[in-house]
C-alpha positions as CSV (number, residue, x, y, z in Angstrom):
1,M,-23.0,12.3,-6.6
2,D,-20.8,12.4,-3.4
3,S,-18.1,9.7,-3.8
4,I,-14.9,8.6,-2.1
5,L,-11.6,7.5,-4.1
6,V,-9.6,4.9,-2.9
7,I,-6.2,4.5,-4.2
8,N,-3.7,1.5,-3.4
9,A,-0.5,2.4,-5.1
10,G,2.3,-0.2,-5.7
11,S,5.8,0.0,-7.6
12,S,4.3,-0.8,-11.0
13,S,0.7,0.0,-10.7
14,V,-1.8,2.2,-9.2
15,K,-5.2,0.5,-8.3
16,F,-8.2,2.6,-7.7
17,Q,-11.9,2.4,-7.0
18,V,-14.9,4.9,-6.4
19,F,-17.7,4.3,-4.0
20,A,-20.7,6.4,-4.1
21,V,-21.8,7.9,-0.7
22,E,-25.6,7.0,-0.1
23,G,-28.0,7.5,2.7
24,E,-26.8,6.9,6.0
25,G,-23.3,6.3,5.5
26,R,-23.9,3.4,3.0
27,L,-21.1,2.9,0.3
28,R,-21.9,1.5,-3.2
29,R,-19.0,0.5,-5.6
30,L,-19.1,2.5,-8.9
31,I,-15.8,2.0,-10.6
32,K,-12.9,-0.3,-10.2
33,G,-9.8,0.2,-12.1
34,Q,-6.0,0.6,-12.4
35,M,-3.1,1.7,-14.2
36,D,-0.4,-1.0,-14.5
37,G,2.8,-1.6,-16.5
38,I,4.1,1.8,-15.2
39,G,7.7,2.2,-16.8
40,S,7.3,-0.7,-19.0
41,R,3.9,-1.2,-20.7
42,P,1.4,1.2,-19.2
43,R,-2.2,0.5,-19.5
44,L,-5.3,1.9,-18.0
45,R,-8.3,-0.3,-17.3
46,A,-11.3,0.3,-15.6
47,S,-14.9,-1.2,-15.2
48,G,-18.3,-0.2,-13.9
49,A,-19.8,-1.9,-10.8
50,D,-21.4,-4.2,-13.0
51,G,-18.3,-5.4,-14.5
52,D,-18.8,-3.6,-17.9
53,P,-15.7,-2.1,-19.2
54,M,-15.2,1.5,-19.2
55,A,-11.5,2.1,-20.4
56,D,-8.8,-0.1,-21.9
57,R,-6.0,2.1,-23.3
58,A,-2.5,1.3,-23.8
59,Y,0.2,4.3,-23.4
60,P,3.9,4.7,-24.6
61,I,6.5,4.0,-22.0
62,E,7.9,7.2,-21.9
63,A,4.1,9.0,-21.3
64,I,3.8,7.1,-17.8
65,P,7.4,6.4,-16.2
66,D,6.4,6.7,-12.6
67,V,3.7,6.7,-10.3
68,P,2.7,10.4,-10.3
69,A,2.2,10.2,-13.9
70,A,0.3,7.4,-13.7
71,M,-2.0,9.3,-11.2
72,E,-2.4,12.4,-13.6
73,V,-3.3,10.0,-16.3
74,A,-6.0,8.2,-14.2
75,G,-7.1,11.5,-12.5
76,E,-7.7,13.0,-15.9
77,W,-9.9,10.0,-16.9
78,L,-11.6,10.0,-13.7
79,R,-12.5,13.8,-13.8
80,N,-13.2,14.2,-17.4
81,E,-14.8,11.1,-18.3
82,A,-16.0,9.2,-15.3
83,R,-17.0,12.4,-14.1
84,V,-15.7,11.7,-10.6
85,T,-15.6,14.5,-7.9
86,P,-14.6,12.9,-4.6
87,L,-15.2,14.4,-1.4
88,A,-12.1,12.6,0.0
89,V,-9.4,10.0,-1.1
90,G,-8.5,7.1,1.3
91,H,-5.2,5.2,0.8
92,R,-3.7,2.0,1.8
93,V,-0.4,2.5,3.6
94,V,1.4,-0.5,4.7
95,H,3.4,0.7,7.6
96,G,2.2,3.2,10.4
97,G,4.9,2.2,12.8
98,P,4.2,2.8,16.6
99,D,2.6,6.3,15.9
100,Y,-0.8,5.0,14.1
101,E,-3.1,2.7,15.6
102,R,-6.2,3.8,13.5
103,P,-6.7,5.9,10.2
104,V,-5.7,9.4,10.2
105,L,-6.4,12.6,8.0
106,I,-2.9,13.3,6.0
107,D,-1.0,16.6,6.3
108,H,2.7,17.1,5.5
109,G,3.4,16.2,9.1
110,V,1.9,13.0,8.8
111,V,3.7,12.2,5.4
112,A,7.2,13.2,7.3
113,K,6.5,10.6,9.8
114,L,5.4,7.9,7.3
115,E,8.6,8.4,5.6
116,R,10.5,7.1,8.3
117,F,9.1,3.7,7.8
118,I,10.1,3.5,4.1
119,S,13.2,1.2,5.1
120,L,10.6,-1.3,6.8
121,A,8.4,-1.7,3.9
122,P,10.5,-0.7,0.7
123,L,8.4,-2.7,-1.8
124,H,5.2,-0.7,-0.6
125,Q,5.8,2.4,1.5
126,P,7.5,4.7,-0.9
127,H,4.7,3.9,-3.7
128,N,2.0,4.2,-1.0
129,L,3.3,7.9,-0.3
130,A,3.8,9.0,-4.0
131,P,0.0,9.7,-4.7
132,I,-0.2,11.3,-1.5
133,R,2.5,13.8,-2.1
134,S,0.9,14.4,-5.7
135,I,-2.6,15.1,-4.3
136,L,-1.4,17.1,-1.5
137,T,0.5,19.5,-4.1
138,N,-2.2,19.8,-6.6
139,F,-5.3,19.5,-4.4
140,P,-4.1,20.5,-1.0
141,T,-7.8,21.3,0.3
142,L,-9.1,17.7,-0.8
143,P,-9.2,15.6,2.5
144,Q,-6.9,12.4,2.4
145,V,-7.0,9.5,4.8
146,A,-4.2,7.0,5.5
147,C,-5.5,3.6,6.4
148,F,-2.6,1.3,7.9
149,D,-2.2,-2.4,7.3
150,T,-0.4,-2.5,10.8
151,A,-3.4,-0.7,12.7
152,F,-5.5,-4.2,13.2
153,H,-3.0,-5.8,14.9
154,R,-2.3,-3.1,17.5
155,T,-4.5,-5.0,20.0
156,H,-1.6,-7.6,20.4
157,G,-0.5,-7.9,24.2
158,P,3.1,-7.3,25.2
159,L,3.9,-11.0,24.7
160,A,3.2,-11.0,21.1
161,D,4.4,-7.6,20.4
162,H,7.8,-7.8,21.8
163,Y,11.3,-9.2,20.6
164,A,13.8,-10.6,22.9
165,I,16.0,-7.4,22.8
166,P,16.7,-4.6,25.0
167,Y,13.6,-2.5,25.9
168,Q,14.8,0.6,24.4
169,L,14.7,-0.8,20.9
170,H,11.1,-1.7,21.5
171,A,10.5,1.8,22.6
172,E,12.1,3.1,19.7
173,G,9.7,1.2,17.6
174,V,11.3,-2.2,16.9
175,R,8.3,-4.5,17.5
176,R,6.2,-6.9,16.0
177,Y,3.7,-5.1,13.9
178,G,1.8,-7.4,11.7
179,F,0.4,-6.6,8.4
180,H,-2.6,-7.2,5.9
181,G,-4.7,-5.6,8.5
182,L,-7.1,-4.2,6.5
183,S,-7.8,-7.6,5.1
184,Y,-8.2,-9.1,8.6
185,E,-10.4,-6.3,9.8
186,Y,-12.7,-6.7,6.7
187,I,-12.9,-10.5,7.5
188,S,-13.5,-9.6,11.4
189,K,-16.5,-7.2,10.4
190,T,-17.9,-9.6,8.0
191,L,-18.0,-12.8,9.9
192,P,-20.9,-11.9,12.2
193,Q,-23.2,-11.5,9.0
194,I,-22.1,-14.8,7.5
195,A,-21.0,-17.2,10.4
196,P,-22.3,-15.6,13.6
197,E,-21.7,-18.8,15.5
198,I,-17.9,-18.5,15.2
199,A,-17.3,-14.8,14.7
200,K,-16.2,-13.9,18.2
201,K,-14.7,-17.0,19.0
202,R,-11.2,-18.5,18.3
203,V,-10.2,-17.9,14.3
204,I,-7.3,-18.3,12.4
205,V,-7.7,-16.5,9.0
206,A,-4.8,-17.1,6.3
207,H,-4.4,-14.4,4.0
208,L,-2.6,-16.3,1.0
209,G,-1.7,-14.3,-1.8
210,S,1.7,-13.0,-3.2
211,G,2.2,-11.4,0.1
212,A,1.1,-14.0,2.6
213,S,0.6,-14.0,6.4
214,M,-1.9,-15.5,8.9
215,C,-3.8,-13.8,11.9
216,A,-5.0,-15.3,14.9
217,M,-8.2,-13.6,16.1
218,K,-10.4,-13.8,19.3
219,G,-13.5,-11.9,19.9
220,G,-13.0,-10.2,16.4
221,S,-9.5,-8.6,17.5
222,S,-6.1,-9.7,16.6
223,V,-4.2,-11.2,19.1
224,E,-1.0,-12.7,17.2
225,S,0.2,-12.7,13.5
226,T,3.0,-14.3,11.4
227,M,4.4,-11.2,10.2
228,G,6.6,-8.9,12.6
229,F,8.5,-5.8,12.1
230,T,8.5,-5.8,8.4
231,A,6.5,-7.7,5.8
232,L,9.4,-10.1,5.4
233,D,8.4,-12.2,8.3
234,G,6.2,-15.3,8.7
235,L,5.1,-17.5,5.7
236,P,7.0,-17.7,2.4
237,M,5.6,-15.2,-0.3
238,G,5.9,-14.7,-3.8
239,T,9.3,-13.1,-3.6
240,R,9.9,-12.8,0.1
241,P,11.4,-15.6,2.3
242,G,9.2,-15.5,5.4
243,Q,10.8,-16.7,8.6
244,L,14.5,-16.5,8.3
245,D,17.1,-16.9,11.1
246,P,18.7,-13.5,11.4
247,G,22.2,-15.3,11.3
248,V,21.6,-15.8,7.2
249,V,21.5,-12.1,6.8
250,L,24.8,-11.8,8.8
251,Y,26.3,-14.5,6.7
252,L,25.2,-12.6,3.3
253,M,27.1,-9.5,4.5
254,S,30.2,-11.0,6.2
255,E,30.7,-14.3,3.8
256,K,29.0,-13.0,0.5
257,G,30.0,-9.2,1.0
258,M,26.5,-8.2,0.4
259,S,25.7,-4.4,1.3
260,A,22.7,-3.8,3.7
261,A,21.1,-2.3,0.6
262,K,21.9,-5.6,-1.5
263,V,20.5,-7.9,1.2
264,Q,17.3,-5.7,1.3
265,D,16.8,-5.8,-2.3
266,F,17.7,-9.6,-2.3
267,L,15.2,-10.7,0.5
268,Y,12.3,-8.4,-1.0
269,R,12.5,-9.4,-4.7
270,D,14.5,-12.8,-5.2
271,C,13.5,-15.2,-2.2
272,G,10.2,-16.9,-1.4
273,L,8.5,-19.3,-4.0
274,K,10.8,-17.4,-6.8
275,G,14.0,-18.0,-5.3
276,L,13.0,-21.9,-4.2
277,S,11.3,-22.9,-7.4
278,G,13.7,-21.0,-9.8
279,V,10.8,-21.0,-12.0
280,S,8.1,-18.4,-10.9
281,N,6.8,-16.4,-7.9
282,D,3.1,-16.9,-9.4
283,M,1.3,-20.0,-7.4
284,R,-0.6,-20.7,-10.5
285,E,2.4,-21.6,-12.8
286,L,3.9,-23.5,-9.8
287,D,1.0,-25.4,-9.2
288,A,0.7,-26.4,-12.7
289,S,4.5,-27.2,-13.3
290,T,6.0,-30.6,-13.0
291,D,9.4,-29.0,-12.4
292,P,10.8,-30.6,-9.1
293,R,11.8,-27.4,-7.7
294,A,8.3,-25.9,-8.3
295,R,6.8,-28.8,-6.5
296,L,9.3,-28.0,-3.8
297,A,8.1,-24.4,-3.7
298,V,4.6,-25.5,-3.4
299,D,5.1,-28.3,-0.8
300,Y,7.1,-25.6,1.4
301,F,4.4,-23.1,1.1
302,V,1.6,-25.8,2.3
303,Y,4.0,-26.9,5.1
304,R,4.9,-23.5,6.5
305,I,1.1,-22.7,6.6
306,G,0.5,-25.8,8.7
307,L,3.3,-24.9,11.0
308,A,1.9,-21.4,11.5
309,A,-1.6,-22.8,12.1
310,G,-0.2,-24.8,15.1
311,M,1.6,-21.6,16.7
312,L,-1.6,-19.6,16.1
313,A,-3.7,-22.3,17.7
314,A,-1.5,-22.4,20.7
315,A,-1.6,-18.8,20.8
316,L,-5.4,-18.9,21.0
317,Q,-5.3,-22.0,23.4
318,G,-7.5,-23.8,20.9
319,L,-9.2,-23.4,17.6
320,D,-12.9,-22.8,16.7
321,A,-12.8,-21.9,13.0
322,F,-10.3,-21.4,10.0
323,V,-10.8,-18.9,7.1
324,F,-9.1,-18.7,3.7
325,T,-8.9,-15.3,2.0
326,A,-7.1,-13.3,-0.6
327,G,-5.9,-14.3,-4.0
328,I,-4.6,-17.9,-3.7
329,G,-6.9,-18.5,-0.6
330,E,-9.9,-17.5,-2.4
331,N,-9.0,-19.0,-5.7
332,S,-6.9,-22.3,-5.3
333,V,-8.8,-25.5,-5.0
334,N,-5.7,-27.4,-4.6
335,I,-3.9,-25.3,-2.0
336,R,-7.0,-25.2,0.0
337,A,-7.2,-29.1,0.1
338,R,-3.4,-29.3,0.7
339,V,-3.7,-26.9,3.7
340,T,-6.6,-28.7,5.1
341,E,-4.6,-31.8,5.0
342,Q,-2.2,-30.1,7.1
343,L,-4.9,-29.3,9.8
344,A,-6.4,-32.8,9.9
345,W,-4.6,-33.2,13.3
346,L,-6.8,-30.4,14.5
347,G,-10.0,-31.9,13.6
348,V,-10.5,-30.2,10.1
349,A,-12.4,-32.4,7.5
350,L,-12.6,-31.0,4.1
351,D,-15.7,-31.4,1.8
352,A,-13.8,-31.9,-1.5
353,V,-17.2,-31.3,-3.6
354,E,-17.8,-27.9,-1.6
355,N,-14.2,-27.0,-2.3
356,E,-14.2,-27.3,-5.7
357,R,-17.3,-25.3,-5.8
358,H,-15.6,-22.6,-3.9
359,S,-18.5,-22.5,-1.4
360,R,-18.4,-20.4,1.6
361,L,-18.1,-23.3,4.1
362,I,-15.9,-26.0,2.7
363,S,-15.6,-28.3,5.5
364,R,-17.6,-31.5,6.1
365,Q,-20.7,-31.5,8.7
366,N,-18.6,-33.7,11.1
367,S,-15.4,-31.5,10.9
368,L,-14.5,-30.4,14.4
369,I,-13.2,-26.9,12.8
370,P,-15.3,-25.6,10.5
371,V,-13.4,-24.1,7.2
372,Y,-14.7,-21.0,5.4
373,V,-13.5,-19.3,2.3
374,V,-14.4,-15.4,2.6
375,P,-13.2,-12.9,-0.1
376,T,-11.6,-10.0,1.3
377,D,-12.3,-6.4,0.5
378,E,-9.6,-4.0,1.5
379,E,-10.8,-1.0,-0.7
380,L,-14.0,-1.1,1.0
381,M,-12.5,-1.0,4.4
382,I,-10.5,2.0,3.4
383,A,-13.5,3.7,1.9
384,Q,-15.4,3.0,5.2
385,H,-12.6,4.6,7.2
386,T,-12.4,7.6,5.0
387,L,-15.9,8.2,5.2
388,A,-16.2,7.7,9.0
389,L,-13.4,10.3,9.4
390,L,-15.4,12.6,7.3
391,M,-18.5,12.3,9.1
392,N,-16.9,12.7,12.4
393,G,-16.1,16.3,12.3
394,H,-14.0,16.9,9.2
395,S,-16.5,18.7,6.7
396,P,-14.6,19.4,3.3
397,S,-15.5,22.9,1.9
398,H,-14.1,21.7,-1.6
399,R,-17.0,19.1,-2.5
400,H,-16.2,19.3,-6.2
401,E,-12.7,19.5,-6.4
402,R,-11.1,17.1,-8.8
403,V,-8.2,14.6,-8.7
404,S,-5.4,14.7,-11.7
């Protein structure tokens, strides 16, 4: 069976999904799995399309110290037990920089270009590239496709794209990119099926998870985002601060004696909900806690979402719908309720019963702005892009080469 393998690699986990390629370019999810606890408590878990478990195995720390080792073990399981022989591999790559505005077939030249953006996405980019390098080395003829979180936002106009800095820096790539683009692209493509009356109108989508951002869409395209040059900007996140006066960075360096590397590590790993609360970076724990600092972190998260919604509504010159997605947005009844309270001035009225039910539409019938909950599917988006590139002229000659 022809299939597409999708890989989303992080610092301590490699998530993977396998999609069967069916007639007329349709995709059907076959396997969903991950190798997590890399370098600490490695564990391989996988399930089939129906959710039935296919694998659940623990490994000694020394067996899987890094992402390439995790790829080798996961690949061996896919090859020998799941019998997966992919036509191609699609990867999530967080930062495409100014060079890439659409998915691209990967070669060593592409990898070299993407390595330049590691400092702009240090939590993600090096780990996104690790499995790409591994497959290039071991299976050089297996097509790989990079799908970028920045690409969907390349429709931004110059006012949304620029910083107020000398133009030469913009020409070099210092600009507002926006992220979570694969998630927003999926929502954009899904809305015509589930809410055609608002799909092409003025919509704010809130991607709320450990990483969080918001996107203003008009006509199904991104016109503004809360994130900018890096994935530090905008909303507070699990461990990232969100919007921050650049003077804070100067203060940390000049008054606290922190090096650039120390500041980078601090901003990516010790701030956000974790820094504010001193308790956790997990919204589930914070929302259940009675600790005053935990309450502050939750309040701050909700408050900043409300502020961002006002900014994005201004960018759209009005608002026709609001959409929640991603881990917190799809699952937290309380956060959705509190955010909609912040949006009451826009005419949002929550239906508490439908919100508790996790319904698709959670606003009341008399709400001026309908509010939806739409689960995202970045992996399906990656698989679709990968298959599209294959069908548009790249015909693999190694149809049964296996990944390890």
